[in-house]
C-alpha positions as CSV (number, residue, x, y, z in Angstrom):
1,M,-53.6,33.0,85.2
2,K,-54.0,32.3,88.9
3,K,-55.7,34.7,91.2
4,S,-53.6,37.8,91.7
5,K,-52.2,38.8,95.1
6,L,-51.7,42.1,96.8
7,I,-48.9,42.7,99.4
8,N,-48.9,45.8,101.6
9,F,-46.4,47.6,103.7
10,K,-48.9,49.6,105.8
11,S,-48.4,51.6,109.0
12,V,-50.7,51.6,111.9
13,P,-52.6,54.9,112.5
14,R,-50.2,57.5,113.9
15,V,-50.6,59.1,117.2
16,S,-47.8,61.7,117.1
17,P,-48.0,64.4,114.5
18,F,-44.3,63.6,113.6
19,A,-44.7,59.8,113.3
20,P,-44.4,58.4,109.7
21,E,-47.3,56.9,107.8
22,W,-47.0,54.6,104.8
23,N,-48.9,52.4,102.5
24,Y,-46.8,50.7,99.9
25,V,-48.3,48.1,97.6
26,L,-47.0,45.2,95.5
27,Y,-49.0,43.0,93.1
28,E,-48.2,39.4,92.0
29,N,-49.7,37.0,89.5
30,I,-48.7,33.9,87.6
31,I,-48.5,34.0,83.8
32,N,-49.6,30.9,81.9
33,K,-49.6,29.9,78.3
34,I,-46.1,31.3,77.6
35,N,-43.1,29.1,76.7
36,F,-40.6,30.4,79.2
37,K,-38.0,27.8,78.1
38,K,-37.9,29.3,74.7
39,I,-37.6,32.8,76.2
40,A,-34.7,31.7,78.4
41,S,-32.8,30.2,75.4
42,F,-33.4,33.4,73.4
43,I,-32.2,35.6,76.2
44,K,-29.0,33.7,76.5
45,I,-28.4,34.1,72.7
46,K,-29.1,37.9,73.0
47,E,-26.8,38.1,76.1
48,K,-23.8,37.0,74.0
49,E,-24.6,39.5,71.3
50,I,-25.2,42.4,73.6
51,L,-22.1,41.8,75.7
52,K,-20.0,41.6,72.5
53,N,-21.4,44.7,70.8
54,T,-22.4,47.2,73.5
55,E,-20.7,49.0,76.3
56,P,-21.9,49.1,79.9
57,S,-23.8,52.1,81.2
58,K,-21.7,55.3,81.8
59,K,-23.7,56.2,84.9
60,T,-22.1,56.3,88.4
61,S,-23.4,52.8,89.0
62,V,-22.6,50.8,85.9
63,D,-25.0,48.0,86.8
64,G,-27.9,50.0,88.4
65,Y,-26.5,49.4,91.9
66,T,-27.3,45.6,91.6
67,G,-23.7,44.5,92.2
68,L,-23.6,42.3,89.1
69,G,-20.7,44.3,87.6
70,K,-19.8,45.7,84.2
71,N,-19.6,42.3,82.5
72,S,-23.3,41.5,83.2
73,L,-26.2,41.9,80.8
74,T,-27.8,44.1,83.5
75,S,-25.0,46.7,83.1
76,R,-26.4,47.3,79.6
77,Y,-30.0,47.8,80.8
78,E,-30.1,51.2,79.1
79,R,-28.7,49.9,75.8
80,F,-31.5,47.6,74.7
81,N,-35.2,46.9,75.1
82,V,-36.4,43.4,75.3
83,F,-39.6,44.3,73.4
84,K,-37.5,45.4,70.4
85,W,-36.5,41.8,69.9
86,E,-38.3,39.6,67.3
87,N,-39.6,36.7,69.4
88,N,-43.2,35.4,69.4
89,E,-43.2,34.5,73.1
90,I,-41.8,37.8,74.2
91,N,-44.3,39.7,72.0
92,K,-47.1,38.0,74.0
93,L,-45.7,39.3,77.2
94,K,-46.3,42.9,76.2
95,K,-50.0,42.5,76.2
96,I,-49.9,40.5,79.5
97,I,-47.9,43.3,81.2
98,L,-50.5,45.8,80.1
99,K,-53.4,43.7,81.4
100,E,-51.7,43.1,84.7
101,H,-51.0,46.8,85.0
102,D,-54.6,47.7,84.3
103,D,-55.9,45.0,86.8
104,F,-53.5,46.3,89.5
105,L,-54.8,49.9,89.0
106,S,-58.4,48.7,89.0
107,I,-58.0,46.9,92.3
108,L,-56.5,50.1,93.9
109,N,-59.1,52.3,92.1
110,V,-56.2,54.3,90.6
111,E,-56.8,56.1,87.3
112,K,-54.8,54.9,84.3
113,P,-52.2,57.3,83.1
114,K,-52.8,59.1,79.8
115,D,-49.6,57.7,78.3
116,L,-47.4,54.7,79.2
117,W,-43.9,53.7,78.2
118,I,-41.7,50.8,79.1
119,Q,-38.0,50.3,79.6
120,C,-37.3,46.6,79.7
121,W,-34.2,44.6,80.1
122,A,-33.1,41.0,81.1
123,N,-30.9,39.8,83.9
124,V,-28.9,36.6,83.7
125,M,-27.3,35.3,86.9
126,R,-24.9,32.4,87.4
127,K,-23.9,30.4,90.4
128,G,-22.8,32.6,93.3
129,E,-24.4,35.7,92.0
130,K,-27.1,37.9,93.6
131,I,-28.6,41.3,93.2
132,D,-27.9,43.8,95.9
133,P,-30.6,46.1,97.4
134,H,-31.3,48.9,95.0
135,I,-34.1,51.3,94.1
136,H,-35.3,52.1,90.6
137,D,-36.7,55.6,91.1
138,V,-37.6,58.1,93.8
139,G,-38.1,61.1,91.5
140,P,-41.4,63.1,91.2
141,H,-42.5,60.9,88.3
142,A,-41.7,57.6,89.9
143,Y,-44.3,55.0,88.8
144,L,-44.1,51.2,88.7
145,G,-41.4,48.7,88.3
146,G,-41.9,45.1,87.3
147,H,-40.2,41.7,87.3
148,I,-41.0,38.4,85.5
149,C,-39.3,35.1,86.4
150,V,-38.2,33.3,83.3
151,Q,-35.9,30.6,84.8
152,C,-35.1,30.1,88.4
153,T,-34.0,27.5,91.0
154,D,-34.8,28.0,94.7
155,T,-34.3,31.8,95.0
156,F,-36.4,34.7,96.2
157,T,-36.7,38.4,95.6
158,G,-36.9,40.5,98.8
159,Y,-38.9,43.7,98.9
160,I,-38.0,46.2,101.7
161,N,-40.4,48.6,103.4
162,P,-38.9,52.0,102.3
163,V,-39.5,53.5,105.7
164,N,-38.4,50.6,107.9
165,Q,-35.3,49.3,106.2
166,I,-32.4,49.8,108.7
167,N,-32.7,48.6,112.3
168,E,-35.2,45.7,111.9
169,P,-36.2,45.9,108.2
170,E,-39.6,44.8,107.2
171,I,-39.1,42.5,104.2
172,F,-41.5,40.6,102.0
173,K,-39.7,37.6,100.5
174,S,-41.3,36.5,97.2
175,K,-40.4,33.0,96.2
176,N,-39.2,33.1,92.5
177,E,-41.4,30.9,90.3
178,V,-41.3,30.6,86.6
179,G,-44.0,32.8,85.2
180,K,-44.5,35.0,88.3
181,I,-45.0,38.7,87.5
182,T,-44.6,41.3,90.2
183,L,-45.5,45.0,89.9
184,F,-44.2,47.3,92.6
185,Q,-44.0,51.0,93.4
186,N,-40.7,52.0,91.9
187,C,-39.4,53.5,95.2
188,I,-39.4,50.1,97.0
189,P,-35.9,48.7,97.5
190,H,-35.4,45.1,96.5
191,Y,-32.8,42.5,96.1
192,T,-32.3,38.7,95.5
193,S,-30.9,35.8,97.4
194,V,-27.8,34.1,96.0
195,H,-28.3,31.9,93.0
196,E,-26.7,28.5,93.8
197,D,-27.5,26.4,90.8
198,N,-24.4,25.7,88.7
199,K,-26.4,24.0,85.9
200,K,-29.0,26.6,85.0
201,E,-28.9,30.4,85.1
202,R,-31.4,32.5,86.9
203,I,-33.0,34.5,84.1
204,T,-35.5,37.3,84.6
205,I,-37.1,40.1,82.7
206,A,-37.3,43.4,84.5
207,F,-38.9,46.7,83.5
208,D,-39.9,50.2,84.5
209,L,-43.3,51.6,83.5
210,I,-43.0,55.3,82.8
211,T,-45.7,58.0,82.4
212,V,-43.6,60.8,80.9
213,D,-41.7,60.8,77.5
214,L,-38.0,60.6,78.3
215,K,-37.1,60.9,74.6
216,N,-35.1,57.7,74.6
217,E,-35.0,55.4,71.6
218,N,-34.7,52.3,73.9
219,I,-37.9,53.2,75.8
220,I,-41.0,52.0,73.9
221,K,-44.5,53.5,74.1
222,L,-47.2,51.1,75.1
223,Y,-50.1,53.4,74.5
């Protein structure tokens, strides 16, 4: 793996007692020794199966506020877990995610949680599609979200400073590269640019790391 990278949205020291302060952190690295072409092919097979056999989410936003719609794999994000699939390359990713999580926490000198679960899904985007700005979690147990690029062509993921996101939003634009893994605080809004390639889909694996037991059969315990 390449050397990992930290990205900060960090405020200057406040002067007024009512001024906001923030320090949001993202972590990126490049995963090697994984056959992402095999993973991309497998995800496309699973996409057909899942769209045929499962219904979209029944939540207010059927697709997690991504704008991909009810006919997308993303709209079934609660109905499956990528790490329940039998695939050697995907199985390798589970250990890699744990290592990257541990490295991220070590850099920040943050104590590892006692327990850790993962909700993991895949996104498949075709020409003209994009993911709208959305947030994974702002609740009291909000932890980390994650993203792995499996197949991409000239796109980026934009991460928005949660405090400064309206008038002149502060945005970190992360160029999508095959094998790039990003971990981010789950309260950070994010979106993608438009996928313009009409030959290859943009395929990613996304996940939430969770520190409380939500009693959901599609959320897997990592330790």
